[in-house]
Steps between C-alpha positions, in 0.01 A plus 500: 500500500457623145863567479599150596250359257622732220860381554390123508294576186783671312757239606277209415388612164854588401631170599232321321543703183872418506435136546239492220743661261742212579221251439593229768146437595278210364219752443610858456147602390363380844769700684427800300129470588608466874696820465196687355278365784760619753506832336130531535519427882749781529265743320198399703693544825629837382147605413355405835 
């Protein structure tokens, strides 16, 4: 299960970073914060 989550984490954070760089969102800072929260969920799951 961790490997699936790792894939989803990597793919999601990569896509978010790409989109933030393009700047199409109304609130890039909010999306950046979402990405950090998502990363923490990954780290918490990995540590469990």
